[in-house]
Every structure is written in C-alpha cells, then in structure tokens.
FIRO-804983 format. One line per field, with one value per residue (C-alpha): residue number from 1; residue in one letter; y, z, x. Coordinates in steps of 0.2 Angstrom, whole numbers, padded with zeros to 4 digits. Layout:
% FIRO-804983
nr = c(NUM  ...)
rest = c(a  ...)
py = c(Y  ...)
pz = c(Z  ...)
px = c(X  ...)
//
This chain:
% FIRO-804983
nr = c(1  2  3  4  5  6  7  8  9  10  11  12  13  14  15  16  17  18  19  20  21  22  23  24  25  26  27  28  29  30  31  32  33  34  35  36  37  38  39  40  41  42  43  44  45  46  47  48  49  50  51  52  53  54  55  56  57  58  59  60  61  62  63  64  65  66  67  68  69  70  71  72  73  74  75  76  77  78  79  80  81  82  83  84  85  86  87  88  89  90  91  92  93  94  95  96  97  98  99  100  101  102  103  104  105  106  107  108  109  110  111  112  113  114  115  116  117  118  119  120  121  122  123  124  125  126  127  128  129  130  131  132  133  134  135  136  137  138  139  140  141  142  143  144  145  146  147  148  149  150  151  152  153  154  155  156  157  158  159  160  161  162  163  164  165  166  167  168  169  170  171  172  173  174  175  176  177  178  179  180  181  182  183  184  185  186  187  188  189  190  191  192  193  194  195  196  197  198  199  200  201  202  203  204  205  206  207  208  209  210  211  212  213  214  215  216  217  218  219  220  221  222  223  224  225  226  227  228  229  230  231  232  233  234  235  236  237  238  239  240  241  242  243  244  245  246  247  248  249  250  251  252  253  254  255  256  257  258  259  260  261  262  263  264  265  266  267  268  269  270  271  272  273  274  275  276  277  278  279  280  281  282  283  284  285  286  287  288  289  290  291  292  293  294  295  296  297  298  299  300  301  302  303  304  305  306  307  308  309  310  311  312  313  314  315  316  317  318  319  320  321  322  323  324  325  326  327  328  329  330  331  332  333  334  335  336  337  338  339  340  341  342  343  344  345  346  347  348  349  350  351  352  353  354  355  356  357  358  359  360  361  362  363  364  365  366  367  368  369  370  371  372  373  374  375  376  377  378  379  380  381  382  383  384  385  386  387  388  389  390  391  392  393  394  395  396  397  398  399  400  401  402  403  404  405  406  407  408  409  410  411  412  413  414  415  416  417  418  419  420  421  422  423  424  425  426  427  428  429  430  431  432  433  434  435  436  437  438  439  440  441  442  443  444  445  446  447  448  449  450  451  452  453  454  455  456  457  458  459  460  461  462  463  464  465  466  467  468  469  470  471  472  473  474  475  476  477  478  479  480  481  482  483  484  485  486  487  488  489  490  491  492  493  494  495  496  497  498  499  500  501  502  503  504  505  506  507  508  509  510  511  512  513  514  515  516  517  518  519  520  521  522  523  524  525  526  527  528  529  530  531  532  533  534  535  536  537  538  539  540  541  542  543  544)
rest = c(m  n  s  y  g  y  w  i  l  g  l  a  v  l  y  t  a  v  l  i  v  l  g  n  i  v  r  r  r  a  s  s  a  e  g  f  w  v  g  g  r  s  f  r  p  w  m  v  f  a  c  i  t  g  l  f  s  g  s  t  f  i  s  v  m  e  l  a  y  l  k  g  i  s  a  a  w  y  g  v  a  e  m  v  h  v  l  i  i  a  i  v  l  l  g  i  f  r  r  k  l  m  v  t  i  s  g  l  i  g  d  h  f  g  r  v  a  l  g  v  a  g  l  i  t  a  f  t  f  p  m  w  s  v  a  t  a  l  s  f  a  s  a  v  s  a  f  t  k  l  p  i  t  v  s  v  v  i  s  a  l  l  l  l  i  y  l  q  a  g  g  m  w  s  v  v  m  t  q  t  a  n  t  i  m  f  a  l  m  f  i  v  g  a  i  a  f  f  i  k  p  g  i  s  g  l  a  q  l  a  m  s  k  p  e  m  f  d  p  t  g  v  g  l  q  v  i  i  a  w  f  a  t  f  l  i  n  v  l  l  a  q  a  a  l  q  m  a  l  s  c  r  t  v  e  e  g  r  r  g  l  l  m  a  f  a  a  n  i  f  f  i  f  f  g  v  l  f  g  l  a  a  a  a  v  a  p  g  g  a  r  g  m  i  q  v  p  l  y  l  a  q  v  l  p  a  p  l  v  g  v  f  f  l  g  v  w  a  c  a  l  g  w  g  a  p  c  q  f  s  g  s  t  s  l  g  r  d  f  m  g  a  v  n  p  g  l  t  d  e  q  k  v  r  y  t  k  i  s  l  v  l  l  t  g  v  m  i  l  l  s  f  l  r  s  d  q  a  a  w  w  n  v  l  a  w  t  l  r  n  g  a  t  f  a  p  v  v  a  a  l  f  w  p  l  a  t  r  r  a  a  v  t  a  m  l  c  g  f  l  s  g  l  a  w  y  y  l  g  g  w  h  p  s  k  f  y  l  n  i  h  p  v  f  v  g  m  s  a  n  i  l  g  m  v  l  v  t  l  v  e  q  a  g  k  w  r  i  g  g  p  n  l  t  a  l  r  r  s  l  a  l  f  s  g  t  a  t  v  a  i  l  l  l  i  l  i  n  f  g  w  l  y  k  m  g  l  f  g  l  s  f  f  l  v  v  v  g  l  y  v  l  i  m  s  v  v  v  p  r  e  e  l  v  a  g  m  e  t  d  p  a  t  a)
py = c(0202  0209  0204  0190  0182  0183  0175  0161  0156  0159  0147  0134  0134  0133  0119  0109  0111  0103  0089  0085  0085  0073  0062  0060  0055  0040  0035  0021  0013  0011  0001  -0015  -0016  -0020  -0006  0006  0001  -0003  0003  -0015  -0018  -0011  0004  0007  0013  0031  0031  0023  0037  0051  0043  0041  0058  0067  0058  0059  0071  0085  0083  0082  0099  0108  0101  0104  0122  0127  0120  0127  0144  0141  0129  0130  0116  0102  0102  0091  0076  0075  0072  0060  0049  0049  0044  0029  0024  0023  0014  0000  -0002  -0004  -0016  -0026  -0026  -0023  -0041  -0048  -0038  -0041  -0060  -0058  -0047  -0034  -0019  -0012  -0015  -0017  -0030  -0039  -0040  -0046  -0060  -0067  -0064  -0064  -0053  -0044  -0040  -0033  -0022  -0015  -0012  -0005  0007  0014  0015  0025  0038  0042  0046  0062  0068  0067  0075  0090  0092  0096  0106  0117  0121  0127  0136  0146  0152  0157  0167  0177  0186  0183  0185  0170  0160  0144  0133  0140  0136  0118  0116  0121  0109  0094  0097  0098  0082  0073  0078  0072  0056  0051  0049  0037  0030  0025  0031  0048  0048  0043  0056  0069  0065  0066  0084  0088  0082  0095  0109  0104  0107  0125  0129  0125  0136  0151  0148  0148  0164  0172  0166  0173  0190  0190  0185  0176  0167  0183  0184  0166  0170  0185  0174  0162  0176  0183  0166  0152  0141  0140  0130  0118  0100  0096  0112  0105  0093  0076  0068  0075  0068  0051  0052  0056  0041  0029  0035  0032  0015  0009  0015  0005  -0009  0002  0014  0009  0023  0021  0002  0003  0014  0004  -0012  -0005  -0009  -0023  -0032  -0031  -0025  -0011  -0005  -0006  0004  0018  0018  0020  0035  0043  0040  0050  0064  0067  0075  0090  0092  0092  0104  0117  0115  0120  0134  0142  0141  0149  0163  0167  0168  0180  0192  0190  0186  0186  0176  0161  0150  0147  0144  0162  0170  0161  0170  0186  0184  0180  0195  0206  0198  0192  0199  0192  0180  0171  0170  0162  0149  0145  0142  0132  0120  0121  0117  0102  0096  0097  0088  0075  0070  0073  0064  0047  0048  0051  0037  0024  0028  0027  0010  0004  0010  0005  -0011  -0018  -0012  -0014  -0031  -0036  -0029  -0039  -0053  -0055  -0039  -0040  -0030  -0018  -0015  -0012  0001  0010  0010  0016  0031  0034  0033  0047  0058  0053  0055  0072  0077  0071  0081  0097  0093  0090  0107  0116  0106  0112  0123  0131  0116  0106  0095  0090  0080  0071  0066  0060  0050  0041  0037  0030  0020  0014  0010  -0001  -0010  -0013  -0029  -0038  -0033  -0040  -0056  -0058  -0058  -0068  -0077  -0090  -0094  -0077  -0079  -0069  -0064  -0058  -0047  -0038  -0036  -0029  -0016  -0011  -0010  0000  0012  0016  0017  0029  0040  0039  0045  0059  0064  0063  0075  0088  0084  0095  0093  0092  0090  0073  0065  0059  0065  0050  0051  0042  0033  0022  0019  0013  0002  -0006  -0010  -0016  -0029  -0034  -0038  -0048  -0058  -0062  -0066  -0078  -0087  -0089  -0094  -0106  -0114  -0132  -0129  -0121  -0124  -0114  -0119  -0136  -0145  -0138  -0119  -0112  -0103  -0087  -0089  -0093  -0078  -0066  -0073  -0070  -0053  -0047  -0055  -0046  -0030  -0031  -0034  -0019  -0007  -0013  -0009  0008  0012  0007  0017  0032  0033  0051  0057  0047  0054  0072  0070  0062  0046  0034  0030  0025  0015  0005  0002  -0005  -0017  -0022  -0024  -0034  -0046  -0047  -0053  -0065  -0073  -0074  -0082  -0096  -0099  -0111  -0121  -0139  -0145  -0136  -0145  -0162  -0157  -0151  -0167  -0178  -0169  -0165  -0179  -0173  -0176  -0190)
pz = c(0123  0117  0121  0108  0116  0133  0127  0117  0131  0145  0137  0133  0151  0157  0145  0149  0168  0165  0155  0170  0182  0170  0169  0188  0188  0176  0186  0195  0178  0174  0190  0180  0167  0153  0159  0158  0141  0131  0142  0148  0130  0135  0123  0114  0096  0100  0111  0096  0085  0097  0099  0080  0076  0089  0083  0064  0060  0071  0065  0047  0049  0055  0040  0027  0034  0034  0017  0009  0013  0002  -0011  -0011  -0013  -0018  0001  0002  -0005  0012  0021  0007  0009  0028  0025  0015  0028  0041  0030  0026  0045  0048  0034  0033  0048  0064  0065  0062  0075  0088  0086  0091  0106  0101  0112  0103  0086  0096  0107  0091  0085  0102  0103  0086  0086  0104  0118  0108  0094  0107  0115  0098  0092  0108  0109  0091  0092  0109  0103  0087  0095  0103  0085  0080  0096  0094  0076  0080  0096  0086  0074  0088  0096  0080  0080  0099  0096  0082  0096  0112  0107  0118  0111  0102  0113  0128  0121  0117  0135  0142  0130  0134  0153  0152  0142  0155  0169  0163  0154  0171  0179  0169  0154  0139  0149  0150  0131  0127  0140  0132  0114  0118  0125  0110  0098  0105  0104  0085  0082  0091  0080  0064  0069  0074  0058  0047  0055  0051  0033  0029  0037  0026  0013  0009  -0007  -0017  -0009  -0014  -0032  -0032  -0026  -0040  -0053  -0046  -0041  -0051  -0046  -0029  -0036  -0046  -0039  -0042  -0037  -0023  -0035  -0041  -0033  -0016  -0018  -0022  -0008  0004  -0002  -0001  0016  0023  0014  0021  0038  0039  0047  0058  0065  0083  0092  0081  0083  0101  0103  0090  0099  0115  0109  0116  0099  0082  0075  0087  0084  0065  0067  0077  0064  0050  0059  0061  0042  0038  0050  0042  0027  0038  0044  0026  0020  0034  0033  0015  0017  0032  0023  0007  0017  0026  0009  0002  0017  0024  0009  0007  0023  0023  0036  0036  0055  0058  0044  0049  0067  0059  0047  0061  0071  0056  0057  0074  0092  0104  0113  0097  0091  0107  0105  0087  0093  0108  0094  0086  0104  0105  0088  0095  0111  0101  0091  0104  0119  0110  0103  0120  0128  0114  0114  0133  0132  0120  0131  0148  0144  0129  0130  0149  0147  0136  0148  0163  0157  0175  0177  0183  0174  0188  0187  0168  0171  0183  0170  0157  0169  0171  0152  0150  0160  0150  0133  0139  0141  0124  0116  0125  0119  0101  0101  0105  0092  0078  0082  0065  0054  0062  0046  0047  0063  0055  0040  0052  0062  0047  0041  0057  0064  0047  0041  0056  0059  0042  0036  0054  0056  0039  0043  0060  0052  0036  0035  0047  0040  0046  0059  0075  0068  0052  0062  0072  0056  0046  0060  0062  0043  0040  0055  0051  0032  0033  0046  0035  0019  0029  0034  0016  0011  0024  0035  0023  0026  0007  -0003  -0002  -0007  -0026  -0025  -0016  0000  0015  0021  0005  0007  0025  0021  0006  0017  0030  0018  0010  0027  0032  0017  0014  0032  0033  0017  0022  0040  0035  0021  0018  0028  0014  -0004  -0018  -0022  -0020  -0022  -0006  -0011  -0008  -0021  -0012  -0012  -0030  -0034  -0023  -0032  -0049  -0044  -0036  -0049  -0063  -0054  -0050  -0069  -0074  -0062  -0068  -0086  -0080  -0072  -0087  -0099  -0089  -0077  -0081  -0078  -0062  -0055  -0060  -0051  -0036  -0039  -0042  -0024  -0022  -0038  -0032  -0015  -0024  -0034  -0017  -0009  -0024  -0023  -0004  -0007  -0021  -0009  0005  -0006  -0014  -0001  0012  0026  0021  0037  0031  0015  0024  0036  0021  0011  0026  0029  0012  0004  -0013  -0011  0001)
px = c(0020  0003  -0015  -0015  0000  -0008  -0023  -0014  -0003  -0016  -0028  -0015  -0009  -0027  -0032  -0017  -0020  -0037  -0029  -0018  -0033  -0042  -0026  -0026  -0044  -0041  -0026  -0035  -0039  -0020  -0016  -0011  0003  -0010  -0021  -0006  0001  -0015  -0029  -0033  -0039  -0056  -0058  -0074  -0074  -0076  -0061  -0051  -0058  -0053  -0035  -0032  -0040  -0029  -0014  -0014  -0028  -0021  -0003  -0010  -0020  -0004  0006  -0007  -0011  0007  0011  -0005  0000  0016  0010  -0009  -0022  -0009  -0005  -0021  -0012  -0002  -0019  -0025  -0009  -0012  -0030  -0025  -0013  -0027  -0038  -0025  -0022  -0041  -0045  -0029  -0018  -0028  -0033  -0016  -0008  -0022  -0020  -0002  -0007  0005  0009  0024  0033  0049  0040  0034  0052  0058  0045  0051  0069  0075  0082  0096  0084  0071  0085  0091  0073  0067  0082  0080  0061  0062  0074  0065  0049  0055  0060  0042  0036  0048  0043  0025  0030  0041  0027  0016  0030  0033  0015  0017  0033  0024  0015  0025  0043  0047  0061  0055  0065  0057  0040  0046  0052  0036  0027  0038  0036  0017  0017  0027  0016  -0001  0006  0014  -0003  -0013  -0003  -0014  -0030  -0022  -0019  -0038  -0044  -0033  -0037  -0056  -0053  -0042  -0056  -0068  -0054  -0052  -0071  -0070  -0054  -0063  -0078  -0067  -0057  -0072  -0079  -0062  -0063  -0080  -0075  -0059  -0055  -0071  -0075  -0071  -0054  -0050  -0056  -0044  -0030  -0033  -0032  -0016  -0008  -0015  -0001  -0009  -0023  -0013  -0016  0002  0009  0020  0028  0025  0040  0035  0017  0024  0036  0021  0011  0026  0031  0013  0011  0028  0023  0007  0017  0027  0014  0018  0009  -0007  -0007  -0004  -0020  -0031  -0026  -0032  -0050  -0061  -0062  -0055  -0072  -0073  -0056  -0059  -0075  -0065  -0052  -0064  -0073  -0056  -0053  -0069  -0066  -0049  -0058  -0063  -0044  -0038  -0052  -0050  -0031  -0031  -0044  -0035  -0018  -0026  -0035  -0018  -0009  -0023  -0023  -0005  0006  0025  0029  0042  0032  0013  0013  0019  0008  -0008  -0008  -0004  -0018  -0030  -0025  -0031  -0048  -0052  -0051  -0038  -0050  -0055  -0037  -0033  -0047  -0041  -0023  -0030  -0035  -0017  -0010  -0022  -0015  0003  -0003  -0013  0003  0016  0008  0005  0023  0031  0021  0024  0043  0043  0035  0048  0062  0055  0046  0055  0073  0074  0065  0080  0093  0085  0073  0068  0058  0040  0027  0026  0044  0042  0028  0040  0054  0041  0038  0056  0058  0045  0057  0072  0063  0057  0075  0079  0064  0071  0089  0083  0074  0090  0100  0089  0074  0072  0066  0052  0051  0069  0066  0051  0062  0076  0064  0056  0074  0081  0065  0058  0076  0079  0063  0054  0062  0061  0043  0038  0049  0041  0024  0027  0044  0047  0064  0071  0084  0089  0106  0098  0086  0099  0110  0096  0092  0110  0112  0097  0100  0118  0116  0102  0112  0127  0117  0110  0128  0134  0120  0125  0110  0099  0080  0076  0092  0099  0115  0114  0096  0091  0081  0090  0075  0076  0094  0091  0076  0085  0100  0088  0080  0096  0104  0089  0088  0107  0111  0095  0099  0118  0114  0100  0110  0104  0088  0078  0073  0065  0047  0040  0024  0016  0017  0000  -0010  -0008  0011  0012  0001  0012  0028  0020  0014  0030  0041  0032  0032  0050  0054  0043  0051  0068  0064  0056  0073  0083  0072  0069  0084  0088  0070  0069  0085  0081  0064  0072  0062  0077  0079  0061  0061  0077  0068  0053  0064  0072  0054  0048  0063  0060  0042  0047  0060  0048  0035  0046  0060  0053  0060  0063  0054  0039  0039  0041  0026  0016  0018  0014  -0002  -0008  -0018  -0014  0005  0005)
//
C-alpha cells in the first residue's frame, strides 16, 4: 500500500469513527418507535435537504463521474432524470403519503391489503435494499483497491460493518446526523477536485479532448435508449422511493418537507456538473481505462499530493455512506417492522424496533454475501434491485392510493407475478447487466406482469360488484380516462408502425409497458364499485 492508500483508508476510518460517536449522541432522541423510524416527525427543512442530498445526489455523483469518464457529457442525463424524480415527489406526492402517515411502502401495502400482503411486500423490499447498498460500496471499493491492493470484497465488508455500527445507535436520527456530515464532505470534495482540474488538464485540456474525442461532447453519446430508460426508471420510482419518502416524511409539516426536497433538487446541479467535469478531466489525463472509479484516483495521483487525494475520496466515501445507510435502514424497517409485524400481529412497537435492529445485522450479512457473489459489476446489482422491488410493488402501491376496488388476493398475486417474472426474464438473459433476453429489460416484464395480475384478479374476484362508468364519474376521472385511452392508442400505433426500430433500440419493452400502464389508468378511472355509484347517486343532488 502506498501513501495515497494510507491517506484514503486512514481518513475514511477516522471519519466513520466520528459518525459513530455522533450516532450515539443522538441515541436518546430515538427512544420511541416513531423517533427511531421517522425521527418523531420533527425534522426541519435543512435536515430533509441533507438527507435527500446524501441519498440521491451522492450516488448520482458517483454514477455520473464514472460514466462521464467513458461516455462524456451525456452522463449528465442520469442526474437530470434523478432531479425530475425528486421534483415530482416534492410537488405531487409528499402530501398524499403524509396524509396516510406512511413509514414504508411495504407498510402502506399492508395497511390496504392485509397481513399476507404486508409480509410479502416487507420481505421483497427488505432484501432488495442491500443490493443498492452493495452497488455503491463496490464503486468506492474499486477506487480504494487502485492504491491499496486490498481485495474489493474486503473493502465492502469493512463498509458494511461500519454502516451497521452507527445505524444501530439512533435509527433515523443517525441517518440525518450522518447525512449532514456527508454534505460537508461533499463540499470539500468539490473544492479539492476543482483545484486538481485547474492544475491539470484545465480548460485548455478539455478543449484538446474535444478535438481528439468529439464523441465525448455529444449530448446523446451514451445512447438514446439508455437516456429514455433512465427517465422511465426514475419516473416509475417516484411512487416507490421508500428510503427517500421515509426521510422526507420525517419532517414536521408537508410544507417543510417540500422545502427540503426543493433545496436538494437545486443542490443536485452541483453534483451533476462536478461529476461530468471530473470524469472528463480523468479522461483527458488518464485515458484508456475501463472503469472511471479506478482511473479518477490514478488521475488525481498525478496532480495532487496524497493528503488532498485522501480528502477527495473522503467525499466519495461520504457518497457511499449517504446512499448505503438509508438503504440499509429502510430495508431493515421493512423487515423488522413490516414483515415481523405480519408474522406476529401482536408485536408491540418496542419489539418491532428490536427486530429492526436485528434486521440491520441480517441485512449487513446479506450485503457482504452479495459482494462475494458478484463483485466486479456494481451496476448489475442496481438493475436487479430495480427489477425485483419495482416489479413487485408498483401496482399494489398505485391501487392502494387510487383504486378502492382492488382486493387482497390481487395484491399478493401481483407481487408474486412481478417478482417471479422479472427474475425469470433475467435468468433467460443469462444474468447479463446490459444485454437482455429479446432485447427487453426485465424490469418492464416484471412490472407489466405485476399490473396485469392486479387488474385481472381484481376484476374476476369482484365480478358483479363493479361497473364501467356511470353518472357519478368525476370530471377528473373522465379526463384521466380520455388521456390514458388516447395515449394508449397512440403508443400502440407507434409500436405497430415502428416495431423494428423500437426492438433494435431496446425500447419495445418500455413501449409495451406504457401500453399496460395506460390500460391500468383507464381501468382505474372508469371501473368503479357499484356501492360507490349508489352512494354517489344518493348524495349528488344532480342525480338524486
């Protein structure tokens, strides 16, 4: 291990020790169950800002920087898609979820569809979060291994154990304390990185890169289908972003939570800008590498002394913690609070907190195990997690919010159909991270099966208890029906006319999924319970 390795590891260990101390300081604030899971719903806007910035912006920075090294400025679209995602949660969804006093997505499903649905949703949600945690931890471990020669899996084991230690102390309060410290580290990282950039390659170096590799400055260089897939993934995820919602819903009021989210939305601009800038700088000074997270430290080592490189990667470590800690905590909440609550409905809140802490230990073991199973492709774990979690929970969450006709059996069927079909599609594609069976992303297969399972079982099980339309359909429902029906027909025509192009570009799966979503919205808009019609006619003077 050289001096750079000692500085990187030394500062990371010292910083984490400080976080552990801070976590124990806030322990008393997490004495109640609500205090442990959602901070007693007493967070201020700056706390929500710090939490969301640490969660999304840190992971965005790593993804953008690594991709910018390989594909140039088009990597920025990943961050823009994430910004839209945060904006929609802030403006549209935060109030809806707060009125339901939601803690977790799996808990929301359980509240509407009963104990079995709660158990299935809690279990699936819990075991997908370590996949996201290990993905970011692997990125940091790749950078560390460039100097220390430590095996990547050893670095992940250390990361997982450090996460466990400080999360055990204060739950959500530990998360907000950690994310605040991480935000300071992000600022230091940007300053150090900017110094390195102006030393080498500088603006003239980027100009030379543009001359020698103009494709690095192509706004669509990463590929149109990839950009569309990023936006589609984040837009779908607005309803399922459990860790983000759990933190934003810890605020005192909806307005304060919204303010914190909007602050995080604006701050993300800096993460996108510097992620692209540092990736391009590494491409100019240390070209020819296969992975950005290995080439960026090699670039910095040519420009800066070891202590400053250590400070820069302390920021990268903060990015990994900022994403991994909320993921591990939120997954443990689903397992300890929701799944165990489904197994034994008689559990007290104190017992559920105890099971949540036990779940943290269990999911730490899962995270370590995953790193040994596939340590060379961090992005692969992200894709698998999106496929399994979103494929299982999308339709039940939408139904819980907007479709009272949906049944318990339909929710469980939908989750099992989505989970298993997504997993099977991945298997048929040979578990490849980017080349999928029939050129269709498994997440769209899983989510389509998820929706179809929910709709078909509900309509069959509720046969005779519903009808299409009626005099009491609201103007909003009629507008939604008109919009979704028109959009569905338009996309069907697009598929029929341009099937070859869509298939070649890998967009057929997304197009088919949009058709299924359009039909889902159309059915939810016009298929209503007969009781609702009767009640509406009795109370509506216009139809009485």
